C-alpha distance (Angstrom), angle and dihedral (degrees) to the residues before:
residue distance angle dihedral
M1 . . .
N2 3.79 . .
L3 3.80 129.8 .
F4 3.80 93.7 -90.4
D5 3.81 92.3 49.8
Y6 3.80 87.6 52.3
I7 3.82 91.9 51.1
H8 3.82 91.0 46.6
S9 3.79 90.7 49.7
Y10 3.79 91.7 52.8
A11 3.81 91.7 43.3
T12 3.80 88.9 54.9
R13 3.81 97.9 43.4
T14 3.81 100.7 34.7
P15 3.82 107.5 14.3
N16 3.82 95.7 167.7
H17 3.80 97.0 44.9
P18 3.83 112.2 114.3
A19 3.80 113.3 -101.8
I20 3.82 98.3 172.3
M21 3.78 124.8 24.3
T22 3.80 122.5 -171.7
G23 3.77 113.3 172.1
K24 3.79 108.4 -60.0
E25 3.79 94.5 -13.0
H26 3.77 125.5 83.8
I27 3.77 136.0 179.6
S28 3.77 119.0 -147.3
Y29 3.80 123.0 -136.6
E30 3.79 89.3 -107.8
Q31 3.81 91.3 53.3
L32 3.80 91.4 43.8
E33 3.79 92.2 54.3
H34 3.82 90.3 47.2
Y35 3.83 93.1 50.0
I36 3.81 93.0 46.0
N37 3.81 92.2 50.1
R38 3.80 92.3 45.5
A39 3.79 91.9 50.6
A40 3.81 93.5 44.3
N41 3.81 93.4 48.6
S42 3.80 91.5 48.1
M43 3.79 92.6 49.8
L44 3.81 93.9 49.2
I45 3.82 85.9 75.7
K46 3.80 90.4 67.9
Y47 3.80 110.4 17.9
E48 3.78 135.6 62.6
P49 3.81 124.6 -156.6
G50 3.79 110.6 -83.7
E51 3.80 96.0 27.7
V52 3.80 121.1 124.5
V53 3.80 121.2 -111.1
L54 3.80 124.1 -173.0
L55 3.81 116.3 -141.5
K56 3.79 117.0 -156.3
L57 3.80 105.7 166.3
T58 3.79 122.5 143.6
D59 3.80 96.3 -164.9
K60 3.82 108.3 83.5
K61 3.80 94.4 -149.4
N62 3.81 92.5 51.5
F63 3.79 90.2 45.8
I64 3.81 91.7 54.2
L65 3.81 92.8 47.0
M66 3.80 94.0 49.3
F67 3.81 92.9 41.3
L68 3.80 89.1 56.9
G69 3.82 92.6 43.7
V70 3.81 92.1 52.0
L71 3.79 90.8 44.9
K72 3.81 91.6 51.0
I73 3.81 92.9 59.3
G74 3.80 90.5 49.7
C75 3.79 100.6 -108.8
K76 3.78 127.1 143.5
I77 3.79 115.6 -112.6
V78 3.79 129.0 -144.6
P79 3.82 112.2 -172.9
I80 3.80 112.5 -145.7
P81 3.82 122.7 -150.2
D82 3.80 117.7 -120.6
D83 3.78 93.8 -120.9
I84 3.82 99.3 51.5
M85 3.78 113.2 134.7
P86 3.83 115.5 -119.0
Q87 3.81 93.1 -117.8
A88 3.81 90.7 51.4
L89 3.80 89.8 49.8
V90 3.80 91.7 54.0
K91 3.80 91.2 46.8
L92 3.81 92.4 49.1
S93 3.78 91.4 46.5
K94 3.79 91.1 55.3
R95 3.80 93.1 43.7
V96 3.82 93.8 54.8
N97 3.81 93.5 35.2
A98 3.81 91.8 -123.2
Q99 3.78 116.6 -165.4
G100 3.80 92.1 -153.9
I101 3.76 149.4 -37.7
I102 3.77 134.1 -106.1
S103 3.79 108.3 -149.2
D104 3.79 136.9 170.3
K105 3.80 90.4 -95.8
T106 3.79 95.8 51.1
F107 3.81 91.4 43.2
E108 3.80 92.4 53.1
E109 3.80 90.2 48.7
G110 3.79 90.3 51.2
I111 3.80 91.0 -115.4
F112 3.77 107.5 130.9
Y113 3.75 95.7 -170.6
D114 3.77 135.2 47.5
T115 3.77 124.5 174.6
R116 3.80 92.9 -175.2
I117 3.78 101.9 101.8
S118 3.77 103.1 167.3
T119 3.78 139.6 167.8
Q120 3.79 92.6 -122.5
């Protein structure tokens, strides 16, 4: 049984049970499975298993959801700190051969991939 089987099992047996709790907000197992599948399916357009994806999300809940979505499609994940300088981000991206980045902006726009890693 892998992590996603475990989440599916809980989503089936206890769909309304909290899976993620951040302050006053919570996400049920049913919602978690839905968000993970949505993110994974959206990212399959751009990424192949084994590719590297940078994650630069400030919201912890969004980070967890996207982390799990990227993991589900078999990609490698490099978390990026909030305060990284643009030049350092470009350098890191090249060093790890990243295929793209998921940032706050792309997440809010519903775009779960962005290959435009710039210094601006």
